[in-house]
N, C-alpha and C positions, 0 to 999 in steps of 0.2 A: 225568581224574579230576574229579568234581564232586559235592560234598556232604559235609556234616559230620553225623555220626550220634552219638546218645547212647543209652545204655541203662543202666537199673538196676531191679532188682526192688523196691528200696526206694523208696517213694513220695516221701519228703522228699528223698532223695539225687538222685533223677531230676530234680527241680526245680532243685536246686543245680547240676547239671551244665550247665544251660542258660546259666548266667552265663559260664563260660569258652567255651562254644560260641558265644555271641553275640560275644564278643571276637574269636574266630577268624574268625567270619563277616565281621566288619568288615575283616579283613586279606585274606581269600581271596575275598570276594564270592560265597560259595557258600551254598546253602540248608541249613537245619537240619532233619534228620529225627529225631524222637524215637521210639524203639521201646519199647513197654510191654506188659506182660502184664495190665494192669488197665484195664478200660473206664472205671472211675470216675475214673482219673487222666488219661485222654486229653484231655478237654475243657480241663482246667486247664493241661496242658502246652502245648496249642495257644494258650491265652490268654497264656502267659508267654514266647512268642517262637519256638516251634517252627513252621516253615513247614508241616510235615506231621507227623502222628502216626500211626504204624502200630500197631494193637492186634493182637498175636499171640494166637491161640486154638488150643486143642488141643495136640498135641505132648506130649513128656515133658520133665521139667525140663531137665537139663543138655544131653544130646546133641541132643534135638529142637529146643529153642529156640536153642541155640548155632548149629546148622546153619541155622536159619531166619534168624537175625540175619546170619550170613555171606552167605547168599543175597541178602538185601536190599542189603547193602553192595556185593557183587560186581556185581550187575546194574546198580547206579547208578554204578559205578566211584567209590565214595566215597573221599575223601582222608583223613579222620580219623574214628576211633571213640573216644568218651569213655565209659568204663564205670565205674560205681560200684564202689569198692574193697572190696566185701564178699567173703566167702568164695566165694559163688556167682558174683559178678561177675568175680572174678579167673579163675575157671574159664572163663567165657565169653570174656573178653579174650584169654587164652592160646590158646584154641581158634580164635577168629577170626583172630588174628595169624598163627598157623601156617598156616591155610588160605589167607590172603591173601599169605603169604610177606612179611609186613610187620614192620617194627621195632616194638618195644613198650617203653614206659617205665611204671614203677609208682609209685603214691603221689605223683603230681605235685602240687606246691604252686603252681606258676604255669606258664602255657603261652603261647607266642606264636609267630608265624611269622617266621623269619629266613632269608634267602637261599633261599627256597622250601622250607624244611624246618621241621619242628616242633621248637621249642626248649623243653625241659621243665626246670624247676627242681625239684630233689629235695633232701631232707635225708638225710645219711649219718651213720653212726657215732653213733647215738643223739642226733643233734642237734649233734654237734661240728663238722660240716662241711656245706657246701652245694655241690652240684654242678649243672652244666648238661649235659643230654644232648641231642644233636642227632640227630633221627630223620628219615630220608627218608620222603616220602609214597609210598604210603599208610602211616599210622601209627596205632598203638593206644596209648591211655594210660588208666591207672586213677587214680581220684581218691577219696580218703577222704571220709567224711561230714564235713560242717561245714568243709571247706576253703574253700568259697565260700558266700555267701548266695544264696538264690533271687532271681531278677531281678524287677523290677517288671513289671506287666502290659504287654503290647505294644499298640500302637495298633490292630492288627487281628489277629484270631485265625487260626491256620493251619487246614488241612483235616485231618479225621480219617477214617481208613479202617481196615477190619478185614480181616486175612488169616489164613488157617489155617496152622498149622505141622504138617508131617507127623510123625506119631508114629513113634518108633524101635521097630521090631518086636522088638528084642532086649531091651527093658525093659518090664516089666509092674508097675504099682503096684497091689498087692493090698490094701493097708490103710495108712491114715495115722493115726498115734497121736500126739496132742499130748505134748510133753515134760513138761508140768505146771509149767514154769518160770514163776513169777509175778514175777520180778525186774524192776526198773525199768531202762529204757535211760538210763544216765547220760550218754551222748553227746548226748542231747536236753535235758538239764537246763540251766537258765540260772544256777543257783546250786548250788555243791557245797561240802561240808565233808569234807576228806580227812584220814584218820588214818594215823599211822605207828607205828613201834616205840616211840615215847615213851610209849605206853599200856602199863601194866604188867600189866593183867588184862583179860579180855574184858568183864567187868562194867563196867569203867571207860569203855567206849565210850559209855555212856549220857550222859556229859558232852558228847560230840560230837553225839549224837542229839538232845539237848535243844536245843543251839544250832541244829542243822539244822532242827528243828521250828519254832523262832521265826523263822528266816530263810526258811522254806518252801523249804528246800534238800534235796538228796539227799545221802546218805552215800557216800563213796568211800574208797579206801584204797591203800596201797602193796602191792607184791608180797609182802612178808613177812607182812603181816596176812592176805592171802587164801590164799597158797600154803603158807606155813610154819606159821602159827598156826591157819589155817582159821577165823578169827573172822568173816569176811565172805565172801560168795560171790565166785567168780572174776570174775563179771560187773561187779563194782564196783572191780576192780583197774585202776589207771591206770599206764601205763608203756610201754616200748618193745615189749614182747610182750603188753601189755594193751590197754586202751581209750585212745583219743585224744579229748580233750574240749576244748571251746572256750566255757566259760560266761562269763557277765557277771561273776560273782564266784566266786573260788576261795579258800577258807579252808583253809590247810594247818596242821594241828595235830599237833605231835609227830613230824614227819618232817624228815629232814635236807636233802632236796632233791638227791639224787644225780641225775646226768645221765640214768640209766635211767628214773627217774620223771618228770623234768622234760620229757622229750621228749613225754610224753603230755599235759601241761597247760600248756606254755610259752606257748600262744597265748590263754590266759585273759585277759579284758579287765582285770580287777583281781585281783591276788594278795595275800592277807593271810597273813603267816606268824607262827606262834607257836612259839617254841623257847627253851629255856634257854641254848643255846650261841649267843652273838652272832656266832660265826664259821661257823655252819652255812651251807652253800651255798644254802639256800633263800632267804636274805636277799638274795642277789645278784639273784634274779629277782623278789623281792617288791616291790610298790608300797607296801605298808605292813607294818611289822614290829613285833612285840611280843616283847621279850626278857624271858622270865619263865616261871615254872612253869605249864604249861597246866592243872594240877589246881586252880590258883588263878584263872588268867585266864579259862578257859572259863565257870565259873559266874558270874563277874562280868559277862562279855559277855552271857551269856544273860539275866541279871537286868536289865541296862541296856536291852537291846533289848525286853524285855517291857514296860518302862515307856513 
């Protein structure tokens, strides 16, 4: 077996996958091959450390490209495949793992080689436990967005080649219709203001919106705000079954900080909590805490920052 492979249809996530791939390369002394569907991403992936970049063209989304990715790894007798943990990425990872008869681990937080096997660190039970999974090579692992930062440019760029993927005759795409969703991707935001059930009315969210505007931050929320009250779209919900974020600043206003929510934001660089209950769990995770009525605190913060 020789070769470490990475794949993600998400441009930013594909670059992030190169960081753990480079760490594995140092242990295995095997080249990195990045597989992409985007010609525009290929050159940059080559400059960030991929020894070879394969641009797949043609094919149909899931079955066609998944088969082509499997074919690339099988021919090279690849040892590890790292896949971006998107919905589509997980489909590809499962397909390739089954075809390779390989072990698979999901949502890995850290990866290393131990005793000739892939050792993956994962978070379990909404962040209450951490486990290590040992997977024999060849192995497949999925990694969520923003788990790693993209690496610095490499001293020398890798080679880029284009290969066609055979279309699956069973599938015909007759029309593509945009969803019309204009929501922001909060996983890419560097600053977030998150709101919880401490807000009594939907109109009161303007207090958080004003603060977010001054901070040039995006608005996020807990599950109750998105799924129960429907005050904000589901794309802004942070938690175990929602989005996982890693911003530079996370302001939590009017939310208690239950573990189901914190698993989605616990890796924020700085957490600022505002709550009337000094015993709220959010303060255990917060770097800075304000015990007070957010209806009074938020306008004061906004006014102070405007100055």
